[in-house]
Structures are given as C-alpha cells and as structure tokens.
VODREN-719531 format. One record per residue: residue in one letter; x, y, z of N, C-alpha, C in turn. Coordinates in pm, whole numbers, plus 32768, in hexadecimal, padded with zeros to 4 digits. Layout:
AXYZXYZXYZ...
***
This chain:
M30A87D80B11530DA7D05B0D830A67C8CB127S30727C28B0E1303C7BB3B12430AA7B5EB162R30847B05B1BD30E47AACB1FE312C7A55B197S30E07A21B136311C79CBB0CF31807A19B079A315D7A96B05731B77AE9B00632387B07B052K322C7B22B0D532A37B39B12732FD7ABDB127G32BE7A48B131330B79CCB130335779BBB0AER331679DFB03E335979D1AFBC33CF7A32AFB0V33BD7AADAFE4342A7B0FAFE034A07ADEB034I34837AA7B0AA34ED7A76B10235397A04B0BFC34F279A8B07F35337938B039358B796AAFC7A355A79CEAF7E35A97A05AF0E36287A48AF41L361F7A8EAFB136957ACFAFEB36FA7A66B01BA36C879F9B0543723798DB07D376A7952B004A37227941AF96375F790DAF1B37CB796CAEE7L37B279EFAEF338157A52AEC938947A46AF1CI38857A37AF9F38F97A29AFF8394979ACAFD3W3903793EAFBC394878C2AF98398978CAAF0EG39487911AEB13982791FAE2C3A067969AE2FI3A0B79D7AE7B3A877A24AE883AF479D0AECBA3ACB7972AF223B2B7922AF6D3B8578CFAF12F3B5678ABAE9B3BA9785CAE403C2878A9AE1CV3C1A7929ADFD3C8E797BADDB3CE47995AE56V3CA579AFAEC83CEE79C8AF443D42794EAF69M3D0878D7AF5D3D51785DAF7A3DC8784CAF1CK3DB37869AE9D3E1E785BAE393E9478B4AE5ED3E7A792FAE853EE6798BAEAB3F277960AF2FA3ED87934AF8E3F0E790DB0113F6C7896B005L3F53783EAFA53FA677C7AF94403377E9AF66D40497863AF3840D0788EAF13412778A4AF8EN40E978B1B003413378D4B07C4128786FB0EEI40D0780FB0E240BC77AFB14F40917729B113G40BC76BCB153409D7637B12040097616B129V3FE175B2B0DB3F55758AB0D53F207563B15FF3F68750CB1A53F3774DAB2253F347547B290W3F9B759BB2953F9B7606B2F83F2A7669B2DEL3F137689B25F3EA876E7B23D3E2076B0B268L3E067632B2493D8675F7B26D3D7875E5B304A3DE575C0B3483DE075AEB3D93DBC7630B41FV3E00769DB3F93DE4771EB4363D56774AB417R3D2F773AB39A3CAA7766B3703C3B771FB3BEF3C43769CB3C93BD37654B4053BD77652B49DL3C4E7650B4D83C537655B5693C2276DCB59DL3C507749B55F3C2177CDB58A3B8E77E1B567G3B6477AEB4F33AD677B6B4CF3A81776BB534G3AB176F6B5603A6876ABB5C53A5E76F6B649V3AC9773CB66D3AC8778CB6E83A5F77FBB6DFI3A5A783FB66C39FA78ADB65C396A787BB662V394D7810B61738C477DBB61738A077A7B6A1S39007769B6E638E67737B76E38C677A9B7CDA390E781AB7BD38F5788DB814386A78C7B7FDV383F78CBB78037BB7903B75F374B78A6B78FF37607822B77D36F677C2B79F371F776CB817H375F77A8B87B3795775BB8EA3729770FB936R36AF7740B936364376FDB97D361A767AB93AR36447669B8BD361E75EFB87436897582B87EL36FD75A3B8B8376C7544B8B9374E74CAB910G36F574D9B97036D07467B9C4368F73F7B977R365F7414B900361E73AFB8AD36837360B85AL37037388B860376A7344B813379F72CEB864R37507265B86A377771EEB8B5372F7175B87AG375D7100B8A1371D7084B875371B7076B7DEK36A4705AB7A936947042B71B36B970BDB6C8T36977134B6F936B871AEB6AF374F71C0B6A3L379771A3B70E382971ACB70A3862714AB6A5L383270CFB6A73862706AB64838467095B5B9H37CC70C5B5A037A870F0B51937FE7166B4ECS381871C4B5463867723AB52138F57213B4FCV392D71B0B54039B47182B52039B5713BB498Q394F70E9B47F394770A2B3FF393B7104B38AV38DD7162B39738CA71C4B32C3944721EB321G397F7245B39339F4729BB3933A6A725BB34EA3A7B71D6B35D3AE97191B31B3ADA7198B283V3A5F7185B2533A477190B1C33A5B721FB194L3A2C7280B1E43A3C730DB1C33AD07332B1BEA3B1F72FEB21B3BAE7319B21B3BEF72E5B19BA3BCB726CB1743C027233B0F83BDC728AB080A3B5F72BAB07F3B32730EB00F3B81738FB006Y3B9473D2B0783BDC7451B0773C70743EB057I3CAB73D2B0893D3873B8B06B3D4B73A2AFD6V3CF6734DAF9C3CFF7332AF0C3CE473B1AEBCQ3C7D73FCAEE53C5B7477AE9E3CCD74DCAEA1T3D0D74EBAF143D757550AF233DF37529AED6F3E1674A8AED73E85747CAE843E647490ADF0G3DE57477ADCB3DBC748EAD403DC37520AD1AL3DA27578AD7B3DA67607AD603E337637AD41R3E9775F3AD783F21761AAD5B3F4775FCACCBE3EFE759DAC8B3F237570AC053EC475A0AB97T3E5C75EBABBC3DFF761CAB573DD376A8AB7FT3D7A76E4AB303D4E776DAB4C3CDA776CABAFP3CC677DBABF63C5377E2AC523BCD77CCAC0CG3BBF77FEAB913B4277EEAB493B22775DAB2BK3B867714AAF83B727686AADC3B577639AB5CN3BA27657ABC43B917613AC433B047626AC79A3AD176A0AC6C3A4A76BEAC9F39E0766FAC55F39E7766EABD1397E762CAB8339877594AB8BL3A01755DAB8B3A0E74CDAB9139E87499AC1BT39FF74E7AC8339D274C1AD09393A74C0AD12A38FA751CACC93868752CACD1381B74B3AC9DV38607454AC5D381973DFAC2937E27389AC99Y380773A5AD1737D17356AD863739735CAD88C370173CEAD5D366F73DDAD5C362E7376AD01V36747354AC95363F72F4AC3436537264AC65I36BE724CACAE36E171C4ACD8368F7195AD4FV366371F3ADA4361D71CFAE1F35A9716EAE09P354E7183ADA734DD7126AD9935087096AD7FF357B7084AD3C35A96FFDAD1C35E56FB9AD96I362B7004ADEA365F6FCAAE6635ED6FAFAEC6D358C7009AECA35166FF4AF1F34C96F78AEF3W34CB6F5AAE73348B6EE2AE3C34C56E66AE80R35496E63AE8D358C6DF2AECE35666DEAAF61W35566E5EAFA0353C6E64B03034AB6E42B050S344E6E85B00B33C06E7AB02F33726E1AAFD5R33B46DE5AF6E33726D8AAF0F33066DCFAEBDK330D6E55AEB632AD6E9FAE6532F36ECFADE7A32C66E9EAD7533076EBFACF632F66F53ACD6P335C6F94AC9D334F7021AC7732E97030AC07G32A670A2AC05324170BAAB9F327D70DEAB19A322770F1AAB73255710FAA2F32A37191AA29R327A71F4AA7C32C07275AA7B33507265AAABA33667213AB1133EE71FDAB43344371B6AADAL34097156AA9534537110AA2B34797170A9BBL341971C4A99234357225A92934A27286A955A349B72B5A9D235017310AA05358A72CFAA05G3590724DAA23360E7206AA23364F7202A99AF360071E6A933363571E3A8AB3661726EA87CI361072D3A89D3634735CA87836B67385A8BCC36C27363A93C373A7386A98837B57341A94EL37A772C5A9243817727CA8EA384B72C3A86DG37EF72F6A81B38197341A7A5386373C1A7CAG38307408A83038737482A85C38FD7468A893I390C73FBA8DE398F73D6A91439F373BEA8A4G39C5737CA83A3A1E7364A7C93A4D73E6A789L39F27446A77B3A1774C7A73F3A7B7512A797I3A6C7508A81B3AC47551A8763B4D750DA882S3B4D7489A88C3BC47442A8B83C1A7408A849L3BDD73DBA7DD3C2A7396A7763C8673F8A72EE3D0673D4A72B3D697426A6E83D8A73E7A661E3DEB7420A61B3E1373E8A59B3E437359A5B0G3E187301A5563E397274A5663DD9722CA5C1L3D6A726FA5E53D017237A63A3D387209A6C1T3D957254A6F93DCB7237A77E3D8C7296A7E3V3D90726EA8623D5972BFA8CE3DCA72E0A92FG3DD7735FA9543E407388A9AF3E2C7350AA3CA3E9B7343AA883E94730CAB0F3E3B7360AB69G3E4473E6AB5D3DF1743DABAF3D5D742BAB95D3D397416AB173CAD7401AAF43C7A737BAB2AL3CCF7314AB233CA87291AB583C917299ABEFL3CEB72DFAC353CDB72EEACC63C5D733DACE7S3C3E73A2AC973BC573F2ACAD3B48739CAC9CL3B4A7343AC383AD872E9AC243ACC7285AC98L3B3F7250ACC43B3C71F5AD363B05723BADB2C3B2972B8ADC23AF47307AE313A5C7310AE28G3A287325ADB03997732BAD9E395372AAADC9V39927237ADAB395B71B6ADD4395A71AAAE6DL39C871D4AEAD39CF71CEAF3F3968722AAF80F395672A2AF4838F072FCAF7D386572BEAF6EA38507275AF0237CE7234AEEE37B371CDAF5CF381A7182AF83380A7124AFF337EB716FB074Q383171E0B08A381C722DB104378E7264B10AV375E7298B09A36D772D0B09536707262B0AFT368571EDB0743627717EB08736247152B119M369A7148B15636A17123B1E43659718AB23AL366F720BB21D362C7274B2693595726DB258G3568724CB1DE34D97244B1C5349571DCB21CH34DF7171B23C34A57106B28F34BC7121B323Y35357148B34935527160B3D6350A71DDB409G34F67240B3B034BA72BEB3DA342B72AFB40BR33EA723FB3E83361722AB41433597204B4A7E33C771D2B4DF33C571A4B56A342771EDB5C5D3480723DB58C34E47284B5DC34CD731AB5D9D34FA735FB64134F573F0B64335557426B5D8P35257478B579357A74A2B50935F174F7B533I35E1754CB599365075A1B5C536BB754DB60AA369174F2B66236F1749AB6A437397443B63DL36EF7414B5DA372B73C2B56F37917414B521T37737493B50937CE74ECB4BF384E7505B50DV38407522B58F38B7753BB5E1391174C0B5E4G38D4744AB5F5392273CFB5F5396C73B9B572Q392B73DBB504396E73CDB48239E6742BB476L39D374A8B49C3A3E750AB4903AB874E1B4E2V3AA074B5B55D3B0F748BB5B33B52740EB57CT3B0373B0B5483B3C7337B50E3B967357B497V3B6773ACB43D3BB873D5B3CB3C387418B3FBG3C2B7472B45C3CA074B9B4903D08745BB4CBV3CDB73F9B51B3D37739BB55B3D7C7343B4F3I3D317311B4923D6C72BDB4293DD5730BB3DAC3DB57386B3B73E1273D7B3693E8C7400B3BCL3E77741AB43D3EE7743AB4943F4673C3B49ET3F0F734BB4A83F6272D3B4AA3FB272C5B429G3F6E72DCB3B93FB472D7B3384021733FB32EA400773B6B364406A7422B35F40E673FEB3B0L40D273CAB429414273A8B48041957336B446L415572DCB3FB419C7268B3C441DF7284B33ET41AB72E1B2F141DB72EFB266420E7379B241E41EF73E1B29042157468B268426374ADB2D8P42C674FCB2B5430D7548B31C42B475B5B355I42CC75D7B3D342817644B40F42AC76C7B3CCP424E7716B39A42737793B35642C677EDB3B1A433C7816B3814392786FB3D0435478F8B3E0S43117925B37642CC79A7B377426079A6B30EI41FE79F9B322418F7A05B2C241827A97B29CP418A7AB8B219417C7B43B1EE40F67B7EB21BS40F57C00B22B407B7C43B25940057C2CB1FBT40227C24B1773FB67C0BB1183F767B83B131A3FCA7B1FB1523F957A99B16D3F437A97B1EDV3F6A7AE9B24F3F1E7AF2B2CC3E917B23B2B0W3E867B88B25C3E017BBBB2383DB17B52B1ECE3DF57B08B1933DB07A9FB1473D7E7A30B1A3I3DD27A07B2013DA879A1B2613D3679D5B2B7G3D3E7A54B2DD3CD37A90B32B3C4E7A8DB2E1Y3C537AA8B25F3BD87AA3B20D3B9E7A15B20EL3BF779B3B1FB3BC97928B1F53B8D78FCB27AV3BCB7923B2E83B9C78F9B36C3B19793FB390V3B1A79C5B38A3AA87A13B3BC3A337A12B35BF3A507A2DB2DD39E37A3BB27C39BC79B6B23AS3A1F7971B1FD39FE78FAB1B039D67883B205T3A0E7878B27F39F07804B2D339857823B33BA39997887B38F393C78A2B3FD38C078EFB3D0L38D37965B393386179B9B36F380A797AB303A3848794EB29537F97918B22737AF789AB250L37ED7849B2A637AA77D0B2D4372E77F3B326M373A7857B37D36C57882B3CA365C78C0B36EM3689790CB30A362A7946B2AB35DF78D9B260Q3625786EB23D35E37800B1F8357877C2B251N359C77AAB2D1353B776EB32D34BF77C6B33DV34D4784AB34B346478A6B35A341378B0B2D9G345A78BFB268341678CDB1E833C17855B1C4Q33F877DCB1DC33AD7763B1BC33357750B217S3337778CB28E32C57780B2E8325377DDB2BFM326E783BB263320B789FB23D31D3788CB1B1T320F7830B16431DF781BB0DC31E17786B0BDS31AE7760B04A31A476D2B028322D7698B006P32427615B01D32C175D6AFFA32E475E4AF66A327F75DEAF0E329975EBAE7F32D17674AE5DS329276DDAE9432C37765AE7C334E7779AEB6A33637745AF2F33E67751AF6F34507709AF1DG342F7693AEEA34907647AE9C34BD7690AE20I345E76CCADD9347F7716AD6034D47790AD81L34AE77D9ADE934F77853AE0E35837833AE41L359177CAAE91361577A5AEC536707771AE56S36367736ADEF36877706AD7F36C27778AD2EL369377F3AD4736CD7867AD06375E787EAD2DE378D7838AD9738187846ADBD38757822AD49S384C77C3ACF4389F779FAC8238A77812AC1DV3839785BAC0C383978CFABB2388D793FABEDF3878795BAC6D38C779C4ACAF395B799EACB2G3978791EACC03A0278F1ACC03A45790AAC3AA39FC78EEABCD3A337905AB483A45799BAB2DL39E179EBAB5339EA7A7CAB3F3A5E7AB7AB90S3A6E7A89AC0C3ADC7ABAAC5F3B637A94AC23S3B697A1DABE73BE679F1ABA93C0A7A48AB32V3BA67A70AAE63BBE7AC8AA733BE47B54AAA0L3B9B7B89AB033BB07C14AB2F3C2E7C28AB82F3C487BC8ABDD3CB47BDCAC3E3D2F7B85AC28Y3D1D7B14ABE43D8D7AB9ABCE3DC57AC4AB41G3D777B01AAE73DA47B11AA5E3D917A98AA06E3D357A40AA2D3D1C79C8A9DD3CE079EFA956Q3D1579B4A8EC3CE379CBA8653C8A7956A83DL3C0E7973A81B3BAF790BA7F63BA478FFA75FS3BBD7886A72D3BA3786DA69F3B0C785CA68DV3ADF7864A6123A507853A5F63A2477C8A622R3A777762A6093A5476D8A62D3A4276C9A6C5V3A9F76FFA7123A9676F4A7A43A1F7744A7D9A3A0777BBA79F3995780CA7CA391277C2A7B1V39077782A73D38907732A720388576BEA783G38F77680A7A338F67614A80538C47641A88DF38EF76B9A8B838BE76F1A936382676FEA932A37F37734A8C337637749A8B7371876C3A8BAV374F765EA879370E75DAA874370C759AA900V377D759FA94737837566A9CE372275B0AA2BF371E7634AA2136C37680AA763632765DAA58A3610764BA9D935887623A9B53567759CA9F2A35C87540A9F135B274BCAA2C359F74C6AAC3V35ED751CAB0335E2752FAB9435597566ABB9V352D75CCAB7034A97606AB8B343C759EAB76L34477551AB0833E474EAAAEB33DF7482AB5AS3453745DAB8E345773F7ABF73421742AAC7BC342474ADAC9033F374E7AD0E335B74F7AD0EL331D74F5AC99328C7500AC94324D7480ACC8P31E17489AD1331A67411AD50315D73BBACEAE31687338ACFB311572DCACAF308772E4ACE6R302672E7AC8F2F9C72F9ACBE2F70728AAD1CA2F9D7212AD022F6D71A3AD522FCA7180ADC6R303C71C7ADCD30A071A0AE3030BD720BAE97G30817280AE89309D72E9AEE9311B7333AEC3E3152737CAF2231C173D3AF063240739EAF44Q32B173C3AF053332739AAF3833697402AF98R33B773D3AFF733FD742EB04F347F7457B00AA34A674D4B01D351F7505AFDB35847532B041I36037528B01E366E755AB07236DF7588B019S372E75E7B0473799761CAFF4381B75CFB006S387A75DEAF9D38FD75A2AFA4396575F9AFE4Y39437677AFE639A476D1B0223965771CB093
***
C-alpha cells in the first residue's frame, strides 16, 4: 500500500471514530452534565496528547501559546453549543448540521485574507442551504432549538478552522493542539463549577462512554488526523474526514434508533454532496486545509 493510500485509510478511520462519537455523546449526556463531560474529555485528552508529544511542549510559548488560547476559546464555544444542541436533537441531525463548517470556511476566510471564494464554494453554499432546509424545517416552516444550535456550532467550527489555517503556518501544530485541548478543558471546567453540581456518581456505562471520548475520539483520532493529513493531500483528507457526518448518521440509525424520513435522508445526501464539493480544491486557489468537528 502506498504512503498516500495509508494516509487516506487513516483519515477514514478517524472519521469513523468521530462519527460514532455523536451517539456516544448523546448517551453520556443522560448521566453527566454538558460542562463536566467536556471538561473531563478535553483535560484528559490534553494529558494523553501531552504525554505522547512531551518533547514538543517546549514550543508552547509566546505567540503559539496566545494563538492556542484564542483558537481554544472558539473551539470551546463550538463544543459547548454543539453538545447542548445534541441534547435537543438526534445524533444524525447534529452530525450533518455541524458538517456545514466545511462550506462556511471559504466565506470566513474571504473576510480574513481578502480572497473571494471561488464559484465552486458559492455553489456548495447554495446546495448546502437547500439540504439544511430539508433536514431542519419542520411543519409550519419552523426550526427546532437543537438544529439551530447545531448550525451555530458549524459556524463556530468554521471560525476555528480558518484561524488554524492561518496560525498553523507559523506555529507548531502539536503544541497548538495541546494548547487548544487544555484551553477547552479549563473553560468547560469553569463552566461546570459555576453552573452544574458535581456528579455524585457516574454509572459504569457512562465511564466507558467517557473513556471512548477521551481515548479514541479526542486523543487517538486527533493524532490519526495529524498523521493521515501528513501522508495525503488536503483535498483528499477533507473529503474523507467529512465522512464523520455519514458515519454519525449511520450510527444514529443503528445504535440510537433514529428513524429517517425520506425528506431528511435526502437532506443528508444534499449536505454531504455540498461538503464534498467544498473540500475539492479550486484550480486557481490551491487546496483547503481540513479539520474535524469531533
């Protein structure tokens, strides 16, 4: 197997881990508050990644430290909004509506770099808007609170991805990642101490779910993404990592019992098509960097 093929396999496996995480998070929220769950997940994930890449921690200073805190604050907001949204909607909807960040990134980058998005990005945006309508609009053309929060999460992730795309050119990516994880963990721990009671006990099933989120979804999958993206093109990685929305929907149907109407299923397909289209490189603009939401 070629180096590029190995990279694509690794990215696909990371997407699978993140896709399953949507259902795991949904179940874990039945036993632990949003802030406590995120605090434990990211603080322990930061410890694991720090232990693996301890030789790189010396680079987490100065400008890199500042950038990691800035990006981490946005990432914390995204995960908080996403997790509250997950409590009010299904894992499948949450996965696909979050995935719209891939479509939004070129437009936020336009504001940052003054480079207008190409025709493909514009087309993907319109296609995605139609898919969102099919997924989210209920009878009476209303949108549920969970769906709105999931969409807001996608916007926040788009800001985080754009910031990483610019800061990543000058900062060590591993040091930047560790700083982000710790920042998210500290912000969520503060929120937990201020707004949620300390859990008196956690069922054994929730312990396993939290373990999955910490070890696999946060530490392992993040390292797999870093390795996979170093072995294949950003465009290929972006498309493969966006499969997390597909795996999230499939996991919701198989393990959570989500029932998909024809309209919502078509909406999933439309949003995924828009995500894939947005991940393909513009011929005159090069390739986009991709990162996952989970």
